C-alpha positions in Angstrom: -49.6 54.4 11.7 -48.9 55.3 15.4 -45.6 56.1 16.5 -45.9 53.2 18.8 -46.6 50.6 16.3 -43.8 52.0 14.3 -41.3 51.7 17.0 -42.7 48.1 17.7 -41.9 47.1 14.2 -38.6 48.5 14.0 -37.5 46.7 17.2 -39.1 43.5 15.6 -36.9 44.0 12.6 -33.8 44.8 14.6 -34.3 41.7 16.6 -34.9 39.5 13.5 -31.7 40.7 12.0 -29.8 40.2 15.0 -31.2 36.7 15.2 -30.4 36.0 11.6 -26.7 37.2 12.2 -26.3 34.9 15.1 -27.5 31.8 13.3 -25.2 32.7 10.6 -22.2 33.2 12.7 -23.1 29.8 14.4 -23.2 28.3 11.2 -19.9 29.4 10.1 -18.4 28.5 13.5 -19.8 24.9 13.2 -18.5 24.6 9.8 -14.9 26.0 10.4 -12.0 23.5 9.5 -10.8 21.5 12.1 -7.9 22.5 14.1 -5.1 20.0 13.5 -2.6 21.6 16.1 -5.4 21.1 18.6 -6.3 17.5 17.7 -2.6 16.8 18.0 -2.2 18.2 21.2 -5.2 16.1 22.5 -4.6 12.9 20.9 -1.0 12.6 19.7 1.2 14.6 21.8 1.0 12.1 24.8 3.3 9.6 22.7 5.0 11.7 20.2 5.6 14.8 22.5 4.4 18.4 22.0 7.5 19.3 19.9 7.3 15.9 17.7 10.5 14.4 19.1 8.9 11.3 20.1 10.1 9.1 23.2 10.6 5.6 24.5 8.8 3.4 22.1 7.2 6.1 20.1 9.0 7.2 17.2 9.7 11.1 16.4 7.4 12.9 13.9 9.7 15.8 13.3 12.3 15.1 10.8 10.7 11.6 10.0 10.9 10.9 6.3 7.8 8.8 6.5 5.9 11.7 7.8 7.4 14.0 5.0 7.2 11.7 2.1 5.4 12.9 -1.1 3.6 9.8 -1.2 1.1 10.3 1.9 -0.7 6.6 1.4 1.2 4.9 4.1 1.0 7.8 6.6 -2.7 8.2 5.9 -3.1 4.4 6.5 -1.2 4.2 9.6 -3.4 6.9 11.1 -6.7 5.4 10.1 -6.0 1.8 10.8 -3.0 1.9 13.6 0.1 -0.1 13.5 1.6 -2.5 15.7 5.3 -4.1 15.6 8.6 -2.6 15.1 9.4 0.6 13.0 12.6 2.0 12.0 13.0 5.8 11.9 16.3 7.5 11.3 18.2 4.3 12.1 16.5 3.6 15.3 13.8 1.0 16.0 10.5 1.8 17.9 8.0 -0.8 19.0 5.1 1.3 20.5 1.7 0.4 19.2 -0.2 3.0 17.2 -4.0 3.0 17.8 -6.5 3.1 14.8 -8.3 6.3 14.7 -10.6 6.0 11.7 -13.7 5.4 13.8 -12.9 8.4 16.2 -12.2 11.2 13.5 -13.7 12.2 10.4 -11.7 12.5 7.2 -11.5 16.3 7.8 -9.8 15.8 11.2 -7.4 13.5 10.0 -6.6 15.5 7.0 -6.2 18.5 9.5 -3.8 16.8 12.0 -1.6 15.4 9.3 -1.4 18.6 7.5 -0.3 20.1 10.8 2.2 17.3 11.5 3.5 17.6 7.9 4.1 21.5 8.3 5.2 21.7 12.0 8.6 21.8 13.6 11.3 21.3 11.0 8.8 19.5 8.6 8.0 21.2 5.3 5.7 18.8 3.4 2.5 19.5 1.7 -1.0 19.6 3.0 -3.2 16.3 3.1 -6.7 16.7 1.9 -9.9 15.1 3.2 -10.4 13.6 -0.1 -7.0 11.8 0.1 -8.3 10.2 3.6 -11.5 9.4 2.3 -10.0 7.7 -0.6 -7.8 5.7 1.7 -10.8 4.7 3.9 -12.4 3.1 0.8 -9.6 1.9 -1.5 -10.8 0.9 -4.9 -8.6 -1.8 -6.9 -7.2 -0.6 -10.0 -8.9 -2.8 -13.0 -6.7 -4.5 -15.5 -7.6 -1.8 -18.0 -6.4 1.0 -15.7 -3.0 -1.0 -14.9 -2.4 -1.4 -18.7 -3.0 2.2 -19.5 -0.7 3.3 -16.5 2.1 0.7 -17.0 2.0 -1.0 -20.5 0.4 1.4 -23.1 3.4 3.6 -23.6 5.2 0.7 -25.1 2.5 -1.5 -26.3 0.3 1.1 -27.3 -3.5 1.7 -26.3 -4.8 -0.8 -28.8 -1.8 -3.1 -28.2 -0.5 -2.9 -31.5 3.1 -2.3 -30.3 5.9 -0.4 -32.0 8.9 -1.3 -34.2 10.7 -2.1 -30.9 8.0 -3.4 -28.8 5.9 -6.5 -29.8 2.2 -6.4 -30.3 -0.2 -7.9 -27.8 -3.2 -7.9 -30.0 -3.0 -11.1 -32.0 0.2 -12.3 -30.1 0.2 -16.0 -29.7 2.3 -15.7 -26.6 -0.2 -13.8 -25.2 -3.3 -15.9 -26.0 -1.6 -19.2 -25.1 -3.7 -21.9 -23.4 -1.2 -21.8 -20.4 -0.4 -18.2 -19.3 2.6 -19.1 -17.4 5.0 -17.7 -19.8 3.2 -14.4 -20.1 3.0 -14.2 -16.3 6.7 -14.9 -15.9 7.4 -12.1 -18.4 5.4 -9.5 -16.5 7.0 -10.6 -13.2 10.6 -10.9 -14.3 10.9 -8.8 -17.4 12.5 -9.8 -20.6 15.7 -8.7 -22.8 16.9 -9.8 -26.1 15.2 -10.5 -29.3 11.6 -11.8 -29.7 10.0 -13.0 -32.7 6.1 -12.4 -32.8 4.2 -13.2 -36.0 7.4 -13.4 -38.0 8.8 -10.1 -36.9 11.6 -9.6 -34.5 11.4 -7.1 -31.6 14.3 -6.0 -29.4 12.7 -3.7 -26.9 13.4 -4.5 -23.1 10.4 -5.5 -21.0 11.1 -4.2 -17.6 10.4 -6.3 -14.5 7.2 -5.4 -12.6 8.0 -7.4 -9.5 8.4 -4.4 -7.3 5.2 -2.7 -8.2 2.5 -5.5 -9.2 1.0 -7.7 -6.7 -0.5 -11.3 -7.6 -3.9 -9.5 -7.8 -2.3 -6.8 -10.3 -0.6 -9.4 -12.5 -3.9 -11.4 -12.7 -6.1 -8.3 -13.5 -3.8 -6.9 -16.2 -3.1 -10.4 -17.9 -6.8 -11.1 -17.9 -7.5 -7.7 -19.5 -4.8 -8.2 -22.2 -5.7 -11.9 -23.0 -9.4 -10.7 -23.7 -8.8 -7.2 -25.1 -9.1 -6.0 -28.9 -9.2 -9.2 -31.0 -7.8 -11.4 -28.1 -10.2 -14.1 -27.0 -8.2 -16.1 -24.4 -9.5 -17.0 -20.8 -8.7 -14.8 -17.8 -6.0 -15.3 -15.5 -6.5 -15.9 -11.6 -4.4 -15.2 -8.6 -3.9 -18.9 -7.9 -2.5 -19.2 -11.6 -0.1 -16.5 -10.8 0.9 -18.2 -7.5 1.2 -21.5 -9.4 3.2 -20.2 -12.4 6.5 -21.7 -10.6 8.9 -20.9 -7.9 10.9 -18.3 -10.2 7.6 -16.2 -10.2 6.8 -16.6 -6.7 10.4 -15.7 -5.6 10.3 -12.4 -7.7 7.0 -11.3 -6.3 8.1 -12.5 -2.7 11.4 -10.7 -3.1 9.6 -7.4 -3.4 7.1 -7.9 -0.5 10.0 -8.9 1.7 12.0 -5.8 0.7 8.9 -3.6 1.6 7.4 -5.5 4.6 10.3 -7.5 6.1 14.0 -6.4 5.5 13.6 -3.2 7.8 13.6 -5.8 10.9 15.1 -9.0 9.5 18.0 -7.3 7.3 18.2 -7.2 3.3 20.1 -10.3 3.3 18.2 -12.0 6.0 20.8 -11.3 8.6 18.6 -10.3 11.4 18.8 -6.7 13.2 18.1 -4.6 16.2 21.2 -6.1 17.8 19.7 -9.5 18.1 16.0 -8.2 18.7 14.9 -9.6 15.2 16.3 -13.1 14.4 18.2 -14.0 11.0 16.1 -15.9 8.6 19.3 -16.9 6.8 19.9 -20.3 8.0 17.0 -20.5 10.3 15.9 -24.1 11.2 12.0 -23.1 11.0 12.5 -21.3 7.6 14.3 -24.6 6.3 12.0 -27.0 7.7 10.7 -29.4 5.2 7.0 -28.7 6.5 6.4 -25.0 5.9 3.3 -24.7 8.4 5.3 -23.6 11.2 6.6 -20.6 9.1 3.5 -19.9 7.5 1.7 -19.7 10.9 4.3 -17.1 12.4 3.8 -14.9 9.4 0.0 -15.1 9.7 -0.3 -14.7 13.3 2.8 -13.1 14.4 4.5 -13.7 17.7 6.1 -11.3 20.3 7.3 -8.2 18.4 6.7 -10.1 15.1 3.3 -8.6 13.8 0.5 -10.7 12.1 0.4 -10.2 8.4 -3.0 -12.0 8.1 -5.5 -9.4 6.6 -2.6 -7.2 5.4 -1.0 -9.8 2.9 -3.3 -12.1 0.8 -2.5 -15.8 0.7 -0.9 -15.6 -2.6 1.4 -13.0 -1.4 2.3 -14.8 2.0 3.1 -17.8 -0.2 5.2 -15.8 -2.3 7.3 -14.0 0.4 7.8 -17.6 2.1 9.0 -19.1 -1.1 11.4 -16.3 -1.5 12.9 -16.6 2.1 13.3 -20.2 1.9 15.2 -20.2 -1.1 17.3 -17.0 -0.4 20.7 -16.8 1.3 21.5 -20.3 1.1 18.4 -21.6 2.4 17.0 -25.0 1.3 13.3 -24.8 2.1 11.0 -25.8 -0.9 8.5 -23.4 -2.3 5.0 -22.6 -0.7 1.9 -22.6 -2.5 -1.2 -20.5 -2.0 -3.2 -23.9 -0.9 -0.5 -24.3 1.8 -1.2 -21.0 3.3 -5.1 -21.4 3.3 -4.6 -24.7 4.8 -2.9 -23.2 8.1 -5.5 -21.8 10.5 
C-alpha cells in the first residue's frame, strides 16, 4: 500500500471519528435536561419577579406554603391548567390570572421549572418529577376496589370479614339492602356506638369520610363493597349519593366548601377581603326559595367569583349549595343534582 493511500485512509478515519463525536455531542446536548431557572426567567419572572417575591395581583412563590407543600398535586395542576379568581397567600389576597401552560411546555419542562421554584430563594422542598406531571395531565380515577384497599381494608379486612371490633361487610344485610341510603350515610358521616350485624355486636368507630371522598368516590366504593365477595347487591350511582338526603349532601358539601370557598367567603360564611368577598350567611340569593340564581353563579362565576363548571361535578355543586343554604342560620332548601343540570 502506498504512503499516499495510507495517509488518505488515516485522514478518512480521523474525519469519521470526529463526525461521530460531533453527532454524539449534539445528541447529548439535545437530550440535556431542561433548565428550570431559564424557563422561570423567560415565562414566570415577569409576574412573580426574578426573586420570587411576586407583585401587584401576583402572589409570591418564595415562602409560599402552597409551592413547598409535600403534596404537589395542586401546584402541578395550577401550572398545567392555569387559575383564575382570588387566592390567599400568607394572609394576603391576590387576584391575578395564571395562564395554562400544558400546551406550551412538556412534562419535563414543567417538572424542571417547578423543581427550581421549590428549591430557589428560601424554599427547600423536594424535586418534582416528569412522571408526576405526566400523571396529572391524564388523571385516572381510582376504582372502588382501590379506594376500599386504601381506606377501608385496615378495619374491615381485605376480604370484608371484619374483626372483633369492626363488622364484616361480606354477608352484611346493611350493606346489601335494596336501598343503599343507610350505607351511603354511614360512609359520609361515620358512625359510633354499638352495631349488631348477624347477631354479633361491634363497637368499633367508623370515621367520617366527608372530607376525603367525593360523590364519585362514594358511589365507586359502595358499588365495589355491595358486589364483592359473596355480596350480590346492585351498584350505587352518583345520583343515588346525591339523593340520599340533605344530611349526606350537607356533609359532602361542607368538605367542598372548606377546600374551595372558605378562603374567600370565610369559614363561617362571614365574607372576607374587607368586603371584597360577600358574606353568604343571611344572603338573599342563598336563601331564595328558587336556587337557580345561586346555582348559576356557582357554575358561571361573576366578577372575582370563578366559574366552577368543569371543576366540580353537578352532584358536588348540589352538595355545596345544599350545605351553604342550610349553614349559619340560612333557611334555603336542599339542592338536587337535577336542579343543577337544569340550569344552563
